[in-house]
Backbone as ProteinMPNN parsed JSONL, in Angstrom:
{"seq_chain_A": "MAKQDARQIDWYSVLGASPTDGLQELRQKYQKLVLLYHPDKQGLDMATREADRHLQRFIEVDQAWKILSNEETKREYDLQLRAQELKQDWPVDAQVSLEDMDWDDGTQSYTYGCRCGGEFIIGKEEMEEEAAIVCCDTCSLSIEIKRTA", "coords_chain_A": {"N_chain_A": [[117.237, 102.658, 235.494], [121.079, 102.048, 236.552], [123.663, 99.531, 235.729], [125.419, 99.157, 237.689], [125.039, 101.52, 240.05], [122.908, 99.274, 241.191], [124.394, 97.317, 242.209], [125.878, 98.752, 244.136], [123.691, 99.82, 245.948], [121.727, 98.306, 248.134], [119.292, 97.208, 247.652], [117.202, 95.714, 248.825], [117.536, 95.901, 251.206], [116.82, 98.885, 251.655], [114.764, 98.878, 251.875], [113.998, 97.677, 254.007], [114.431, 95.027, 254.306], [113.717, 91.695, 253.239], [115.728, 88.577, 251.071], [113.914, 86.92, 250.038], [111.234, 88.274, 251.36], [107.423, 88.451, 250.562], [105.761, 89.402, 247.91], [103.592, 91.729, 248.928], [104.621, 91.505, 251.54], [106.621, 93.379, 250.731], [105.347, 94.931, 249.962], [103.899, 96.342, 251.845], [106.052, 96.787, 253.666], [107.259, 98.535, 251.796], [105.588, 100.742, 251.293], [104.42, 101.759, 253.813], [107.832, 103.378, 254.691], [107.387, 105.043, 252.977], [104.95, 106.375, 253.812], [106.127, 108.086, 255.837], [107.955, 108.358, 254.83], [107.596, 110.687, 253.054], [107.417, 113.677, 251.546], [105.435, 115.517, 251.416], [104.746, 115.096, 254.501], [107.268, 116.051, 255.644], [106.543, 118.275, 258.962], [106.687, 121.462, 259.299], [108.724, 122.342, 260.791], [110.518, 121.078, 260.487], [114.338, 120.757, 259.989], [116.153, 122.081, 257.409], [118.03, 120.095, 256.349], [117.407, 117.31, 257.654], [115.038, 117.434, 256.156], [115.974, 117.262, 253.614], [117.629, 115.003, 253.938], [115.174, 112.821, 255.02], [114.158, 113.33, 252.008], [116.459, 112.233, 250.302], [115.959, 109.883, 251.019], [112.799, 108.898, 251.153], [114.045, 108.706, 247.913], [115.129, 106.889, 247.621], [114.227, 104.553, 248.986], [110.648, 104.057, 247.399], [112.513, 103.62, 244.401], [114.257, 101.046, 244.778], [111.268, 99.576, 245.505], [109.88, 100.238, 242.777], [112.189, 98.617, 241.779], [112.296, 96.006, 242.916], [109.923, 95.314, 243.07], [108.789, 94.549, 240.364], [108.8, 91.388, 238.918], [110.712, 91.025, 236.659], [112.561, 92.847, 237.264], [113.453, 92.457, 239.773], [114.516, 89.373, 239.538], [116.411, 90.09, 237.385], [117.763, 91.649, 239.72], [118.179, 89.503, 242.05], [119.565, 87.66, 240.473], [122.177, 89.238, 239.668], [123.117, 90.028, 242.896], [123.731, 87.396, 243.624], [126.058, 87.03, 241.85], [127.517, 88.645, 243.072], [127.999, 87.389, 245.726], [128.77, 85.05, 245.381], [131.148, 85.485, 244.349], [133.05, 86.933, 246.152], [132.893, 84.526, 248.434], [135.081, 83.405, 245.983], [137.373, 80.957, 246.335], [140.426, 82.083, 246.475], [143.86, 80.968, 244.916], [145.427, 82.616, 242.98], [146.883, 85.931, 242.897], [147.183, 87.538, 239.974], [148.577, 90.057, 238.239], [146.735, 92.714, 235.1], [148.914, 93.26, 233.528], [150.54, 91.035, 233.459], [149.987, 89.327, 232.149], [148.707, 87.692, 228.731], [147.386, 89.836, 226.179], [145.434, 89.404, 223.573], [144.543, 90.101, 220.78], [142.693, 88.894, 218.773], [140.453, 88.097, 220.215], [139.499, 90.099, 221.595], [140.725, 89.733, 224.372], [142.474, 88.806, 227.337], [144.718, 86.64, 228.4], [146.039, 83.963, 230.758], [148.64, 81.104, 231.306], [147.634, 78.365, 233.273], [148.676, 76.535, 235.883], [147.748, 73.499, 235.51], [148.131, 73.149, 232.413], [146.011, 74.733, 231.492], [144.357, 77.793, 230.725], [143.03, 81.0, 231.7], [141.799, 83.605, 231.613], [140.366, 86.518, 230.705], [137.673, 88.226, 229.631], [138.282, 92.01, 227.769], [136.401, 93.993, 227.92], [135.131, 93.159, 230.909], [136.67, 93.495, 232.398], [136.226, 96.078, 233.767], [136.384, 96.524, 236.577], [137.651, 96.333, 239.617], [139.045, 95.068, 240.391], [139.722, 91.072, 239.818], [137.664, 87.86, 240.098], [138.81, 84.789, 237.983], [138.141, 82.141, 236.479], [140.24, 79.402, 236.02], [140.102, 77.445, 232.544], [140.357, 74.945, 232.167], [140.766, 73.2, 234.579], [139.885, 73.72, 237.937], [141.198, 75.694, 239.969], [141.55, 79.145, 240.285], [141.956, 82.557, 240.066], [143.288, 86.251, 240.962], [142.439, 88.479, 239.103], [144.533, 91.78, 238.66], [144.232, 95.229, 238.267], [147.307, 97.614, 237.887], [147.942, 101.055, 238.696]], "CA_chain_A": [[118.954, 101.963, 236.584], [122.059, 101.705, 235.598], [124.188, 97.417, 236.949], [126.669, 100.603, 239.046], [124.342, 101.735, 240.8], [122.049, 98.231, 241.299], [125.508, 96.569, 243.062], [126.496, 99.809, 244.903], [122.361, 99.858, 247.308], [121.188, 97.094, 248.455], [117.883, 97.57, 247.76], [116.34, 94.942, 250.21], [117.836, 97.102, 253.443], [116.265, 100.719, 251.963], [113.044, 99.077, 252.257], [113.966, 96.774, 255.536], [113.535, 93.42, 253.786], [114.955, 90.455, 253.169], [115.309, 87.944, 249.2], [112.87, 85.562, 250.875], [110.303, 88.146, 250.658], [106.992, 88.016, 249.369], [105.305, 90.953, 246.847], [102.636, 91.41, 249.355], [105.462, 92.258, 252.105], [107.558, 94.522, 250.022], [103.802, 96.768, 249.459], [103.258, 96.97, 252.974], [107.625, 97.731, 253.826], [106.862, 99.82, 251.275], [104.19, 101.378, 251.659], [104.948, 102.41, 256.043], [108.603, 103.965, 254.483], [107.036, 106.016, 251.881], [104.386, 107.378, 254.797], [106.685, 108.076, 256.915], [109.968, 109.969, 253.849], [106.899, 111.583, 251.298], [107.581, 115.201, 251.446], [103.858, 116.056, 251.703], [104.348, 114.512, 255.803], [106.927, 116.387, 256.554], [106.561, 119.285, 258.946], [107.954, 122.881, 258.555], [109.321, 123.322, 261.505], [112.315, 119.831, 260.581], [115.286, 121.501, 259.542], [116.764, 121.295, 255.776], [118.564, 118.716, 256.355], [117.041, 116.804, 257.921], [114.377, 117.787, 255.277], [116.808, 117.205, 252.59], [117.987, 113.578, 254.156], [113.863, 112.522, 253.955], [113.761, 113.255, 250.483], [117.33, 111.121, 250.081], [115.318, 108.578, 251.208], [112.042, 108.465, 250.323], [113.165, 108.428, 247.09], [115.769, 105.134, 248.047], [112.257, 104.11, 248.714], [111.198, 104.049, 244.976], [113.956, 103.272, 243.617], [114.08, 99.949, 245.645], [110.061, 99.53, 244.654], [110.395, 99.906, 241.356], [113.149, 97.783, 241.24], [112.167, 94.709, 243.821], [107.579, 95.041, 242.874], [108.862, 94.224, 239.273], [108.813, 90.606, 238.307], [111.983, 91.327, 235.662], [114.157, 94.001, 237.425], [113.606, 92.072, 240.887], [114.745, 88.72, 239.106], [117.963, 90.639, 237.391], [118.94, 92.429, 240.905], [119.215, 88.977, 242.473], [121.541, 87.077, 240.447], [123.116, 90.546, 240.43], [123.819, 90.094, 244.173], [123.8, 85.85, 243.357], [127.088, 86.894, 241.303], [128.194, 89.494, 243.873], [128.054, 86.699, 246.126], [130.014, 83.818, 244.124], [132.723, 86.228, 243.631], [133.152, 87.571, 247.243], [133.292, 83.93, 249.091], [135.777, 82.289, 246.041], [138.598, 80.685, 246.935], [141.651, 82.347, 245.838], [144.703, 80.652, 244.645], [146.545, 83.941, 243.466], [146.724, 87.147, 241.964], [148.369, 88.218, 239.09], [148.846, 91.53, 237.296], [146.737, 92.642, 234.41], [150.354, 93.185, 232.801], [150.894, 90.17, 233.424], [148.879, 88.451, 231.276], [148.862, 88.237, 227.063], [146.996, 90.577, 225.294], [144.887, 88.223, 222.134], [144.492, 91.012, 219.429], [142.391, 87.841, 217.866], [140.044, 87.114, 220.651], [140.014, 90.646, 222.246], [141.218, 88.522, 225.899], [143.58, 88.656, 228.046], [145.308, 84.839, 228.317], [147.13, 83.707, 231.42], [148.278, 80.513, 232.056], [147.344, 77.74, 234.049], [149.744, 75.414, 235.616], [147.857, 71.83, 234.383], [148.513, 73.577, 231.452], [144.457, 75.353, 231.068], [144.146, 79.143, 230.052], [142.618, 81.754, 232.379], [141.061, 84.122, 230.178], [139.692, 87.592, 230.841], [137.652, 89.949, 228.468], [138.152, 93.761, 227.489], [135.214, 94.674, 228.866], [135.152, 92.304, 232.346], [138.044, 94.201, 233.634], [136.466, 97.247, 233.731], [136.493, 96.83, 238.615], [139.434, 96.796, 239.844], [139.995, 93.133, 240.651], [137.561, 90.091, 239.496], [138.481, 86.526, 239.552], [139.121, 83.996, 237.35], [138.264, 79.882, 236.955], [140.841, 77.69, 234.641], [138.887, 76.764, 231.811], [139.799, 73.035, 232.117], [140.386, 73.044, 236.295], [139.549, 74.374, 239.42], [141.573, 76.548, 239.611], [141.359, 80.368, 239.99], [143.265, 83.955, 240.154], [142.0, 87.125, 241.238], [143.569, 89.29, 238.375], [144.353, 92.741, 239.764], [144.159, 96.475, 237.262], [147.408, 99.107, 238.764], [147.649, 102.023, 237.936]], "C_chain_A": [[120.064, 102.05, 235.897], [122.844, 100.16, 236.956], [124.456, 99.001, 238.053], [126.284, 100.766, 240.244], [123.073, 100.676, 241.667], [123.531, 97.302, 242.799], [125.813, 98.07, 244.264], [125.194, 100.156, 246.459], [122.55, 98.743, 247.25], [119.989, 97.344, 249.246], [116.69, 97.262, 248.544], [116.128, 95.021, 251.56], [116.968, 98.325, 253.013], [115.308, 99.348, 252.342], [112.892, 97.536, 254.025], [113.432, 95.949, 255.716], [114.429, 92.797, 253.306], [114.41, 89.763, 251.827], [113.805, 87.11, 249.29], [111.447, 86.248, 250.633], [109.626, 88.218, 250.002], [106.577, 89.756, 248.496], [104.32, 91.911, 247.521], [103.585, 92.879, 250.961], [106.89, 93.054, 252.075], [107.054, 95.339, 249.848], [104.111, 97.033, 250.955], [104.354, 97.747, 253.563], [106.992, 98.597, 252.957], [106.402, 101.371, 251.377], [104.281, 102.262, 253.629], [106.249, 103.312, 255.835], [108.09, 104.897, 253.657], [106.281, 107.539, 252.303], [105.34, 108.159, 254.988], [108.188, 109.85, 256.37], [108.881, 110.436, 253.464], [107.659, 112.288, 252.043], [107.175, 116.244, 251.395], [104.058, 115.916, 253.164], [105.376, 115.098, 256.539], [107.341, 117.828, 256.921], [107.147, 120.289, 258.715], [108.959, 123.837, 259.846], [110.233, 122.303, 261.672], [113.293, 121.351, 259.691], [115.162, 121.827, 257.944], [117.044, 120.428, 255.603], [118.368, 117.792, 256.482], [116.277, 116.044, 256.707], [114.817, 116.492, 253.888], [117.07, 115.36, 253.311], [116.525, 112.192, 253.746], [113.563, 112.393, 253.188], [114.661, 112.508, 249.933], [116.374, 109.486, 250.028], [113.959, 107.936, 250.853], [111.926, 108.058, 248.49], [114.041, 107.457, 246.718], [114.662, 104.344, 247.445], [111.754, 103.769, 247.482], [111.915, 103.634, 244.888], [113.799, 101.985, 243.809], [112.436, 99.763, 245.479], [110.075, 99.367, 244.302], [111.084, 98.846, 240.454], [112.319, 96.193, 242.019], [110.389, 94.138, 243.529], [108.376, 94.25, 241.61], [109.799, 92.84, 238.576], [110.855, 90.681, 237.915], [113.267, 92.049, 235.857], [114.418, 93.397, 239.436], [114.097, 90.357, 240.509], [116.235, 89.39, 238.755], [118.99, 90.767, 238.729], [119.453, 91.446, 241.51], [119.975, 88.298, 241.846], [122.573, 88.067, 240.124], [123.723, 90.014, 242.126], [124.206, 88.53, 244.228], [125.664, 86.095, 242.943], [128.076, 88.043, 242.641], [128.739, 88.118, 244.705], [128.903, 85.218, 246.007], [131.361, 84.451, 244.94], [133.2, 86.455, 244.689], [133.491, 86.25, 248.07], [134.348, 82.564, 248.162], [136.717, 81.988, 246.003], [139.556, 81.129, 246.401], [143.341, 81.603, 245.586], [145.668, 81.185, 243.59], [146.599, 84.437, 242.873], [147.907, 87.753, 241.325], [147.444, 89.089, 238.106], [148.277, 91.53, 236.133], [148.242, 92.579, 233.133], [150.926, 92.054, 232.843], [150.376, 88.905, 232.725], [148.862, 88.908, 229.608], [147.49, 88.411, 226.262], [146.145, 89.821, 224.263], [144.039, 89.529, 221.446], [142.972, 90.337, 218.665], [140.915, 88.096, 218.895], [139.646, 88.006, 221.597], [139.968, 90.263, 223.921], [142.963, 89.07, 226.708], [144.055, 87.191, 228.76], [146.438, 84.812, 229.889], [146.992, 82.316, 231.947], [148.273, 79.595, 233.32], [148.065, 76.025, 234.769], [148.726, 74.325, 235.626], [147.317, 72.192, 233.026], [146.816, 73.701, 229.986], [145.285, 76.818, 230.668], [143.431, 79.647, 231.873], [142.372, 82.984, 231.412], [139.426, 85.151, 230.945], [139.365, 88.492, 229.199], [138.086, 91.34, 229.198], [137.221, 93.726, 228.86], [135.004, 93.576, 230.794], [135.675, 93.596, 232.587], [137.551, 95.469, 233.522], [136.675, 97.225, 235.782], [137.814, 96.353, 238.468], [140.705, 95.447, 239.893], [138.719, 92.327, 239.906], [138.853, 88.415, 239.777], [138.439, 86.113, 238.774], [139.28, 82.974, 237.595], [139.221, 79.248, 235.341], [140.024, 77.872, 234.043], [138.994, 75.125, 231.734], [140.197, 72.253, 233.522], [140.072, 73.816, 237.127], [140.041, 75.436, 240.71], [140.96, 78.315, 239.251], [142.262, 81.397, 240.503], [142.442, 85.068, 240.128], [143.189, 87.705, 240.395], [143.53, 91.384, 238.917], [145.103, 93.985, 238.638], [145.323, 97.05, 238.268], [147.405, 100.03, 237.815], [148.428, 102.846, 236.641]], "O_chain_A": [[120.049, 102.127, 234.669], [122.702, 99.904, 238.152], [123.741, 99.582, 238.869], [126.828, 100.384, 241.28], [122.411, 101.142, 242.594], [123.34, 96.91, 243.951], [125.904, 97.73, 245.443], [125.523, 100.552, 247.577], [123.337, 98.135, 246.525], [119.663, 97.544, 250.416], [115.697, 97.917, 248.862], [115.372, 94.664, 252.464], [116.348, 98.866, 253.929], [115.447, 98.991, 253.512], [112.028, 96.91, 254.639], [112.529, 95.657, 256.5], [115.583, 93.095, 252.996], [113.291, 89.978, 251.36], [112.909, 86.905, 248.471], [110.542, 85.639, 250.063], [109.967, 88.183, 248.82], [107.102, 90.863, 248.611], [104.079, 92.935, 246.881], [103.427, 94.063, 251.258], [107.793, 93.265, 252.886], [107.545, 96.44, 249.597], [104.645, 98.118, 251.187], [104.193, 98.904, 253.951], [106.174, 99.405, 253.395], [106.788, 102.534, 251.485], [104.101, 103.383, 254.106], [106.221, 104.233, 256.652], [108.749, 105.922, 253.833], [106.412, 108.709, 251.943], [105.432, 109.087, 254.184], [108.722, 110.897, 256.734], [109.397, 111.553, 253.449], [108.402, 111.898, 252.944], [107.672, 117.37, 251.347], [103.4, 116.858, 253.605], [105.236, 115.092, 257.762], [107.995, 118.581, 256.199], [108.131, 120.265, 257.976], [109.497, 124.939, 259.958], [110.864, 122.287, 262.729], [112.975, 122.392, 259.115], [114.072, 121.798, 257.372], [116.518, 119.706, 254.756], [118.881, 116.979, 255.713], [116.45, 114.905, 256.274], [114.301, 115.462, 253.454], [116.304, 114.555, 252.782], [116.521, 111.261, 252.942], [112.711, 111.528, 252.987], [114.212, 111.865, 248.984], [116.266, 108.506, 249.291], [113.845, 106.8, 250.392], [110.996, 107.592, 247.832], [113.927, 107.026, 245.571], [114.303, 103.835, 246.383], [112.422, 103.227, 246.602], [112.027, 102.822, 245.807], [113.084, 101.499, 242.933], [112.655, 100.215, 244.355], [110.273, 98.152, 244.274], [110.912, 98.391, 239.323], [111.8, 95.404, 241.229], [109.855, 93.044, 243.708], [108.636, 93.094, 241.945], [110.884, 92.905, 237.998], [111.836, 90.472, 238.628], [114.351, 92.068, 235.273], [115.301, 93.829, 240.177], [114.032, 89.806, 241.608], [117.148, 89.316, 239.576], [120.145, 90.39, 238.931], [120.643, 91.517, 241.818], [121.099, 88.11, 242.312], [123.762, 87.79, 240.283], [124.893, 89.65, 242.245], [125.148, 88.338, 244.996], [126.505, 85.473, 243.591], [129.285, 87.938, 242.843], [129.863, 87.721, 244.4], [129.572, 84.642, 246.864], [132.176, 84.03, 245.762], [134.383, 86.163, 244.511], [134.534, 86.485, 248.68], [134.594, 81.451, 248.627], [137.414, 82.866, 245.494], [139.782, 80.405, 245.431], [144.063, 81.989, 246.505], [146.616, 80.484, 243.237], [146.427, 83.919, 241.77], [148.98, 88.217, 241.712], [146.355, 88.991, 237.54], [148.738, 90.619, 235.444], [148.336, 91.889, 232.118], [151.973, 91.976, 232.199], [150.513, 87.706, 232.964], [148.963, 90.071, 229.216], [146.736, 87.534, 225.837], [147.12, 89.077, 224.167], [142.869, 89.747, 221.761], [142.209, 91.1, 218.073], [139.999, 88.365, 218.118], [139.313, 87.454, 222.645], [138.996, 90.643, 224.573], [144.075, 89.521, 226.434], [143.484, 86.861, 229.8], [147.424, 85.54, 230.014], [146.053, 81.941, 232.649], [148.841, 79.985, 234.34], [147.977, 74.877, 234.332], [149.497, 73.759, 236.401], [146.297, 71.7, 232.544], [146.543, 73.321, 228.847], [146.48, 76.924, 230.391], [143.368, 78.937, 232.876], [143.016, 83.038, 230.365], [138.305, 84.871, 231.37], [140.024, 89.002, 228.293], [138.207, 91.699, 230.369], [137.295, 93.544, 230.076], [134.447, 94.237, 231.67], [135.051, 94.596, 232.941], [138.415, 96.253, 233.131], [137.259, 98.234, 236.178], [138.651, 96.106, 237.599], [141.867, 95.088, 239.708], [137.56, 92.593, 239.586], [140.047, 88.127, 239.689], [137.858, 86.898, 238.024], [140.05, 82.504, 238.433], [138.921, 78.88, 234.206], [139.026, 78.412, 234.52], [138.14, 74.304, 231.399], [140.042, 71.042, 233.674], [140.016, 74.969, 236.7], [139.566, 75.789, 241.789], [140.22, 78.657, 238.329], [143.197, 81.151, 241.264], [141.333, 85.148, 239.601], [144.391, 87.605, 240.643], [142.577, 91.991, 239.407], [146.245, 93.822, 238.208], [144.943, 97.157, 239.433], [147.068, 100.008, 236.632], [147.865, 103.786, 236.08]]}, "name": "protein", "num_of_chains": 1, "seq": "MAKQDARQIDWYSVLGASPTDGLQELRQKYQKLVLLYHPDKQGLDMATREADRHLQRFIEVDQAWKILSNEETKREYDLQLRAQELKQDWPVDAQVSLEDMDWDDGTQSYTYGCRCGGEFIIGKEEMEEEAAIVCCDTCSLSIEIKRTA"}
């Protein structure tokens, strides 16, 4: 599973579950959905389009179970969800274009001076997204860095 896929799909919603559900609750929800959408359970009179939707749903349910039933992958997924929540709720003090930042070949990162004298630092690999929120290295201010096309 690619990390980007995990961010795009809410695996808990796929199972109709929540992060507080235990393994037994997740299993019950998975089993109910897998029986409902399993290709072998579809009638012969079902339209091809509907059968394709059921197959796609079955694949998503199966993938959700593979991620959420494994303790390690579930923990990693939960951490990704939490990181996304924090990014969305983080207060932004300013918006800065990536072109306004200074590139440092030595550290392979972009820097931008903060009004407190500290710096906002972001690595090149962290700028894969269209926008990123970065905190100052000395104070509590944060900026949103936007890439321009």
